[in-house]
N, C-alpha and C positions, 0 to 999 in steps of 0.2 A: 504433481507439484512436489518439490523437494522441501523437506523440513530441515531447518538449520538451527542449531543451538547457539546461543550467544554466550560469550565469556562475560564475567562480571565487569570488565573494563570496556566492553564493546558498547557502542551507541545503538540501542535497539531500534530507534527511529531510522537511523542510517541503514541498518541491515534490512528493515522492512522496505524502505524506499528502493534499495538495490534489488530486492526480490521482486517487487512489483515491476520495476523497469525491465528486468530480465524476462519476466513473463510477457510483458508487452512486446518486447523485441522478438520473442520466439513465437507467440501465438496471435499477436495483434491486440489492439485496444478493445477492451470490453465496453459495452454501452454504459454499464453502471457498476460501481463498487459499493457494497453495503458494509458499514462498520457499526460496531456497538460501543465503541470507546472513543471519547473525545480526544484523547492523546493520539490515537491511531488516525482519527479524522484529520487532525492538524498536521500530522506527518505526511499524509497523502494529498493534502489540498493542492499544493502547487503542481504536483505531477498531474493530477486530474484536470486542473485548469489548463495546463499546457496541451494535454492530449485530448481535451474536450470529452472527458469521461464524467458522467454524472456521479457525484459522491453523495451518498445518503446515509444518514445515521438512523439506525433502527434500534428498537428496544432489546431485541434478542437476536 
């Protein structure tokens, strides 16, 4: 997976969503995505709902 640095004026949630979508298009949908951050969780919720991916928030 490629690491991408964001610029100060970039929307980090948009960059995250694009990265996840690119991953899904290349490798297929995972069964589950685990996140530890509420902001990341909210950024991915719609993608996971549409793609039927279980989104789970974990402590670590």
